[in-house]
C-alpha positions in Angstrom: 16.8 -35.2 -13.8 19.0 -32.2 -14.0 19.0 -31.3 -17.7 17.8 -28.0 -19.3 15.1 -27.4 -22.0 15.5 -24.0 -23.5 13.4 -22.4 -26.3 16.0 -19.7 -26.7 14.4 -16.8 -28.5 11.5 -19.0 -29.7 8.1 -19.6 -28.3 7.1 -22.8 -26.5 3.4 -23.6 -25.8 2.3 -26.6 -23.6 -1.4 -27.4 -23.8 -1.5 -30.2 -21.2 0.0 -30.4 -17.7 3.7 -29.7 -17.1 5.8 -31.4 -14.5 9.3 -30.1 -14.0 10.9 -32.7 -11.7 14.2 -33.0 -9.9 16.5 -30.1 -10.6 15.5 -29.9 -14.3 15.2 -26.5 -16.0 12.7 -25.1 -18.4 13.7 -21.7 -19.7 14.1 -19.2 -22.6 16.3 -16.3 -23.4 13.6 -14.0 -24.9 11.0 -16.4 -26.1 7.5 -16.8 -24.6 6.7 -19.9 -22.6 3.0 -20.5 -22.5 1.5 -23.1 -20.1 -2.2 -23.8 -20.7 -2.4 -26.7 -18.2 -1.4 -27.0 -14.6 2.3 -26.6 -13.8 4.2 -28.3 -10.9 7.9 -27.7 -10.6 10.7 -28.7 -8.2 13.3 -27.6 -10.6 14.0 -24.2 -12.3 11.4 -22.4 -14.3 11.9 -19.0 -15.9 13.1 -16.7 -18.7 16.0 -14.3 -19.1 13.9 -11.6 -20.8 10.9 -13.3 -22.3 7.3 -13.8 -21.1 5.8 -16.6 -18.9 2.1 -17.2 -19.3 0.3 -19.5 -16.8 -3.4 -20.1 -17.6 -3.9 -22.8 -15.0 -2.5 -23.4 -11.5 1.2 -23.1 -10.8 3.0 -24.9 -7.9 6.6 -23.9 -7.8 8.6 -25.8 -5.1 11.9 -25.0 -6.8 13.1 -21.8 -8.4 11.0 -19.4 -10.4 12.9 -16.7 -12.3 11.1 -13.7 -13.9 14.3 -12.1 -15.2 13.8 -8.8 -17.1 10.6 -9.9 -18.8 7.2 -10.7 -17.3 5.2 -13.5 -15.9 1.4 -13.6 -15.8 -0.6 -15.9 -13.5 -4.2 -16.2 -14.4 -5.0 -18.8 -11.8 -3.9 -19.8 -8.3 -0.1 -19.6 -8.0 2.0 -20.9 -5.2 5.7 -20.6 -4.5 7.2 -22.6 -1.6 10.7 -22.4 -3.1 12.5 -19.3 -4.3 10.8 -16.6 -6.4 13.2 -14.2 -8.1 11.4 -11.1 -9.3 14.5 -9.8 -11.2 13.8 -6.5 -12.8 10.7 -7.8 -14.6 6.9 -7.7 -13.8 4.8 -10.4 -12.2 1.2 -9.9 -13.3 -1.2 -11.4 -10.8 -4.8 -12.0 -11.7 -5.7 -14.5 -9.0 -4.3 -15.7 -5.7 -0.5 -15.5 -5.1 0.9 -17.5 -2.2 4.6 -17.0 -1.7 5.6 -18.9 1.5 9.2 -19.6 0.5 11.9 -17.0 -0.4 10.7 -14.0 -2.3 13.5 -11.9 -3.8 11.9 -8.7 -4.8 15.2 -7.4 -6.3 14.2 -4.4 -8.6 11.1 -6.0 -10.0 7.4 -5.2 -9.7 4.3 -7.2 -8.7 1.2 -5.9 -10.5 -2.3 -6.9 -9.3 -4.8 -6.7 -12.2 -8.1 -8.1 -13.5 -11.6 -8.0 -12.1 -11.5 -10.9 -9.6 -13.7 -9.9 -6.6 -11.1 -11.5 -4.2 -7.4 -12.0 -4.5 -5.4 -13.3 -1.6 -1.7 -12.5 -1.5 0.8 -14.1 0.8 4.2 -12.5 0.5 6.3 -10.5 2.9 8.9 -8.6 0.9 8.2 -6.9 -2.4 10.1 -4.2 -4.2 7.6 -2.2 -6.4 3.9 -3.0 -6.2 1.2 -1.8 -8.6 -2.5 -2.3 -8.9 -4.8 -1.5 -11.9 -7.7 -3.6 -10.8 -11.0 -2.2 -12.2 -12.9 -3.8 -9.3 -12.4 -6.3 -6.5 -10.1 -6.5 -3.5 -6.5 -7.7 -3.0 -6.2 -9.0 0.6 -2.7 -8.9 2.1 -2.4 -12.1 4.1 1.2 -11.7 5.4 1.4 -10.4 9.0 4.1 -7.9 8.1 4.3 -7.0 4.4 6.8 -4.5 3.1 7.2 -2.7 -0.2 10.8 -1.5 -0.5 10.1 0.6 -3.6 6.9 2.3 -4.8 3.2 1.6 -4.5 1.1 2.8 -7.4 -2.6 2.1 -7.7 -4.9 2.9 -10.6 -8.5 2.0 -11.5 -11.2 1.2 -8.9 -9.7 -1.8 -7.0 -8.9 -2.1 -3.3 -5.7 -3.2 -1.4 -6.7 -4.3 2.1 -4.1 -5.2 4.7 -6.9 -6.6 7.0 -5.4 -7.0 10.5 -1.8 -7.1 9.1 0.8 -4.5 8.8 1.8 -2.9 5.4 4.9 -0.7 5.1 5.8 1.3 2.0 9.3 2.7 1.9 9.1 4.6 -1.4 6.5 7.0 -2.8 2.9 6.0 -2.8 0.5 7.2 -5.6 -3.1 6.1 -4.9 -4.7 7.1 -8.2 -8.1 7.2 -9.8 -10.7 5.8 -7.3 -8.5 3.1 -5.9 -8.5 2.3 -2.2 -5.7 1.4 0.2 -7.0 0.4 3.6 -6.9 -2.0 6.6 -9.3 -3.2 9.2 -7.0 -2.9 12.2 -3.5 -3.3 10.7 -0.9 -0.6 10.6 -0.3 1.3 7.3 3.2 2.9 7.3 4.2 5.3 4.5 7.8 6.4 4.7 7.8 8.1 1.3 5.6 10.8 -0.1 1.9 10.0 -0.5 -0.4 11.4 -3.2 -4.0 10.2 -3.3 -7.0 10.8 -5.4 -8.7 7.6 -4.3 -9.5 6.4 -0.8 -7.0 6.1 2.0 -7.7 5.0 5.5 -8.2 2.3 8.2 -11.3 1.1 10.1 -9.5 0.9 13.5 -5.8 0.6 12.7 -2.9 3.1 12.7 -1.7 5.1 9.8 1.8 6.6 9.9 2.9 9.2 7.3 6.6 10.1 7.6 6.8 12.4 4.6 4.4 14.7 2.8 0.7 13.7 2.3 -1.4 15.2 -0.4 -5.0 13.9 -0.2 -7.2 14.9 -3.1 -9.6 12.1 -2.6 -11.0 10.6 0.7 -8.9 10.1 3.8 -10.6 8.3 6.7 -9.1 8.2 10.2 -11.7 5.7 11.5 -11.6 4.7 15.1 -7.8 4.4 15.1 -4.9 6.9 14.8 -3.4 8.7 11.9 0.0 10.4 12.5 1.5 12.9 10.1 5.1 14.0 10.7 5.4 15.8 7.4 3.4 18.5 5.7 -0.2 17.2 5.3 -2.7 18.7 2.8 -6.3 17.6 2.2 -8.2 19.2 -0.7 -10.6 16.3 -0.9 -12.6 14.8 2.0 -11.2 14.2 5.4 -13.3 12.0 7.7 -12.3 12.3 11.4 -14.3 9.4 12.6 -13.9 8.8 16.3 -10.2 8.4 16.1 -7.2 10.7 16.5 -5.4 12.7 13.9 -2.0 13.6 15.3 0.0 16.3 13.4 3.5 17.3 14.2 3.9 19.5 11.1 1.7 21.8 9.0 -1.9 20.6 8.5 -3.8 22.3 5.6 -7.5 21.4 5.1 -9.1 23.2 2.1 -11.6 20.5 1.2 -14.4 18.9 3.2 -13.7 18.1 6.8 -16.2 15.9 8.5 -15.1 16.3 12.1 -17.5 13.6 13.4 -16.5 12.7 17.0 -12.8 12.5 16.4 -9.9 14.5 17.8 -7.0 16.4 16.3 -3.8 16.3 18.3 -1.0 18.8 17.8 2.4 17.3 18.6 6.1 17.7 18.1 8.4 20.6 19.0 8.5 22.7 15.9 6.4 25.5 14.4 3.2 24.5 12.7 0.5 26.2 10.6 -2.9 24.7 11.2 -5.9 25.5 9.0 -8.5 27.6 10.8 -11.8 25.7 10.6 -14.2 23.8 12.9 -12.8 20.9 14.9 -14.5 18.6 17.4 -12.0 17.8 20.2 -8.4 19.1 20.1 -5.4 18.6 22.3 -1.8 19.6 22.2 1.2 17.5 23.4 3.7 19.8 21.9 7.0 19.9 23.9 7.9 23.3 22.3 7.3 25.5 19.4 4.1 27.2 18.3 1.0 25.9 16.4 -0.6 28.8 14.7 -4.2 28.8 13.4 -4.4 30.4 9.9 -8.0 31.6 10.2 -10.9 31.8 12.7 -11.2 28.5 14.5 -13.9 26.7 16.4 -13.3 23.7 18.7 -16.8 22.3 19.2 -15.7 19.9 21.9 -12.8 20.1 24.4 -9.4 21.8 24.1 -6.6 20.3 26.2 -3.0 21.4 26.4 -0.8 18.8 28.0 2.8 20.0 27.6 5.0 23.1 27.0 4.1 24.1 23.4 2.1 27.2 22.4 -1.2 27.5 20.5 -1.7 30.8 18.8 -4.7 32.2 17.0 -2.6 35.2 15.8 -5.0 37.8 14.6 -7.8 35.3 14.2 -10.5 34.3 16.6 -10.5 31.0 18.6 -13.8 29.7 20.0 -14.0 26.7 22.3 -17.5 25.4 23.0 -16.6 22.7 25.5 -14.2 22.6 28.4 -10.7 23.8 28.1 
């Protein structure tokens, strides 16, 4: 059928299963739609500014509109049709599989709850938030993008696994939350502020704007590249990978050099914290990297291009070959 059932500004609660067939519509203007049983829809399901509550499974093969209100999925939710986030908030407590069209618009997807594992399949979000108190959100899309902001709170984890995750807006990794990958690339175009854990086991991290690490930043066995001002007042674990800096690098917290390497790159002037490093090389095509205090390179020091390394009035000690 093709008719519409609207609760307008009133609340509608369905205890049993809901089947919205054909091109039928179930909607409200500002009322709350509560579905306690399983929901299957090939039609349209949504609200202009009200709330949608799904306690059981949701299978949307048609159109699902969040509007300016909110939708909460407490169980497995699948969208093979069109999901319009509007300017509202989609609260996700369990798995979310969006294999159809996901229109992020100006809305937000919020991961919440204490589930130990949440799998999320969705390629294009606008704003993303997580306030999970425990557990991990696994990003299953090969190339997931957040066009707006990424804000995490609590103690949960967002793990991109072997997939790529790109955030265009600002990232705030708060409390003791974790943003990580196993081998996927994490790209941060906007500013990054972190009091939690940020890193990758063997993947690549790209920071195009400023980075303020007040928590734990782990390079792993991969590469972290900072093209904006990078500051670490927390813990920086060098791993066995490469930290490549083409702007200022300020380390005032704990720096576990491990077996990793710091690479100075770019063509501009850089101020580099004077401390103890393992291996260091420079691929600078021009400009000067200046150490701000006495510096020790415990491994090798290699310069590969035309830039300048300056200790200024400070001492530079190289233990290995140079």
